[in-house]
C-alpha positions, -999 to +999 in steps of 0.1 A: +143-144+060+126-176+067+147-205+078+178-187+064+161-182+031+147-151+015+110-156+007+099-151-029+091-114-037+087-090-066+092-053-056+082-042-090+048-059-087+043-043-052+052-009-067+029-015-096-002-024-074+004+007-053+007+029-084-025+015-099-043+020-067-032+057-069-046+061-104-078+040-103-107+037-080-114+001-093-077-009-086-081+005-051-112-015-045-096-046-058-063-041-040-080-036-006-103-067-011-075-090-020-043-078-004-032-070+033-003-047+044+015-079+057+015-093+021+042-068+011+077-080+012+091-044+015+079-028+048+077+007+034+051-006+006+030-022+034+029+011+052+019+030+019-007+002+012-022+008+049-024+046+041-042+040+010-065+014+027-073+038+054-083+066+030-104+043+010-122+032+041-129+067+051-143+075+016-114+099+009-099+108-024-067+088-030-038+106-046-002+112-037-009+142-016-035+126+003-014+094+008+013+116+020-008+134+045-023+100+058+012+087+064+020+118+084-012+112+105-001+077+110+033+090+122+049+072+092+065+099+071+086+086+043 
């Protein structure tokens, strides 16, 4: 909350971005370039984004299993 008000957010858009990043290298590159983990309203979505971003920067493949493994390495299991 900011000044007692909930900031604007769209959880479906956050989830759609993360899903697109799991499916497309182009979406991952675009997402990493334009978005930061702090931009997510839902903290868990920011953590997932950080895992995808980490894998992308390491040049690793990005899929659900790799993201789960990265979350465990980050000590952030879901």
